C-alpha positions as CSV (number, residue, x, y, z in Angstrom):
1,M,192.9,269.8,317.7
2,T,193.1,273.3,315.3
3,T,190.7,275.5,315.3
4,E,189.7,274.0,311.5
5,E,189.5,270.8,312.8
6,Q,187.1,271.9,315.8
7,K,184.7,273.6,313.4
8,S,185.5,270.2,310.6
9,A,184.4,267.5,313.7
10,A,181.3,270.0,314.6
11,R,180.2,270.3,311.0
12,R,180.1,266.0,311.2
13,L,178.5,266.3,314.4
14,Q,175.6,268.4,313.1
15,A,175.1,266.6,309.5
16,Y,175.1,263.5,311.5
17,I,172.2,264.8,314.0
18,T,170.8,265.8,311.1
19,R,170.8,262.7,309.7
20,R,169.5,260.8,312.0
21,L,166.8,262.6,313.2
22,S,165.6,262.0,309.3
23,E,165.2,259.2,310.1
24,C,163.6,259.4,313.4
25,R,160.7,261.3,312.4
26,N,157.9,259.8,312.9
27,E,159.3,258.1,316.3
28,I,159.7,261.9,317.7
29,A,157.1,264.2,318.8
30,P,158.2,267.0,317.3
31,E,158.6,269.0,320.0
32,L,161.2,267.1,321.6
33,M,163.7,266.9,318.0
34,E,166.0,270.2,319.8
35,Y,166.7,268.3,322.8
36,I,168.7,266.3,320.9
37,V,172.0,267.0,321.3
38,G,176.1,265.7,323.1
39,D,179.0,265.7,322.0
40,D,179.7,262.7,319.6
41,E,177.2,260.4,317.9
42,T,176.8,258.6,321.4
43,E,175.0,260.5,323.5
44,I,173.1,261.2,319.7
45,E,172.2,258.1,319.7
46,A,171.1,258.1,323.7
47,A,169.0,261.4,323.3
48,L,167.2,259.8,321.1
49,V,166.2,256.7,322.5
50,V,165.3,258.8,325.2
51,A,163.3,261.5,322.8
52,K,161.5,257.7,321.4
53,T,160.9,256.2,324.5
54,K,159.0,259.9,325.8
55,T,156.5,259.5,322.7
56,A,156.1,257.0,323.2
57,A,154.5,257.3,326.7
58,I,153.0,260.1,325.5
59,L,150.9,258.9,322.4
60,Q,150.1,256.2,325.0
61,G,149.0,258.6,327.5
62,I,146.3,260.4,325.3
63,F,145.4,257.5,323.8
64,Q,144.1,256.7,327.2
65,A,142.8,259.3,328.0
66,Q,140.2,259.6,324.4
67,Q,139.2,256.7,325.1
68,T,135.7,256.8,326.9
69,P,134.3,255.7,329.8
70,D,132.6,252.2,328.5
71,E,136.3,251.8,326.6
72,L,137.2,251.4,329.6
73,A,135.4,249.8,331.9
74,W,135.4,246.8,328.9
75,R,139.4,246.6,329.1
76,Q,139.4,246.6,332.9
77,N,137.4,244.0,333.1
78,Q,139.2,242.3,330.6
79,T,142.2,242.3,332.5
80,D,140.9,241.7,336.0
81,G,140.1,238.0,334.9
82,I,136.6,238.2,336.8
83,S,135.4,234.7,336.5
84,D,132.2,234.9,338.8
85,Q,130.8,237.5,336.8
86,R,129.0,237.1,332.9
87,P,131.8,237.6,329.8
88,L,131.7,241.1,328.6
89,G,131.7,239.7,325.3
90,T,133.3,241.7,322.6
91,E,134.1,245.9,322.8
92,Q,131.8,246.5,320.5
93,E,129.1,244.1,322.1
94,F,129.5,245.4,325.5
95,V,128.9,248.8,324.1
96,D,126.0,248.1,322.5
97,R,125.2,246.3,325.9
98,V,126.0,249.3,327.6
99,K,124.2,252.3,325.3
100,G,121.0,250.5,325.5
101,M,120.7,250.8,329.4
102,S,118.9,253.3,331.0
103,L,120.7,254.9,334.2
104,S,118.9,252.9,336.9
105,E,119.5,249.3,335.2
106,F,123.2,250.4,334.2
107,A,123.9,251.4,338.3
108,K,122.5,247.8,339.6
109,H,125.2,246.2,336.5
110,R,128.1,249.2,338.1
111,E,130.9,246.9,340.0
112,E,130.0,244.1,336.5
113,F,131.5,247.0,334.4
114,G,134.4,247.8,336.3
115,V,133.0,251.0,336.8
116,R,132.6,252.3,340.8
117,G,130.1,254.9,341.6
118,S,131.0,257.6,343.7
119,T,130.2,258.1,347.5
120,S,130.7,261.7,347.4
121,N,128.1,262.9,344.5
122,R,130.5,265.7,344.1
123,G,131.0,264.9,340.4
124,I,133.2,262.6,338.7
125,F,136.1,265.6,339.9
126,G,135.0,265.5,342.9
């Protein structure tokens, strides 16, 4: 392959990358765009799949980190299949129920809500 052919192939590949990044811009975190590289279209597509997967994982982590302890406890109990305890109802009903409780009342129901108590008395990071 001549130098001119190599340059032409490199321009076509770069145009392909640019087009695919434009098409996938809503599915890939901007910080990951620079990692979409490869020597041919197959490698570019593989890099796009990895970037999309990583973006989804990052967004899921952010979503989970933003949930309040009330929401997390509600979700945990909804997925645990706890049958011997009274149902928690909808997420909003659960949140309303917890908001109206005193701390001592919440402590009595801690296990029911799926919130485990700390035995270290060192706070939430202890």
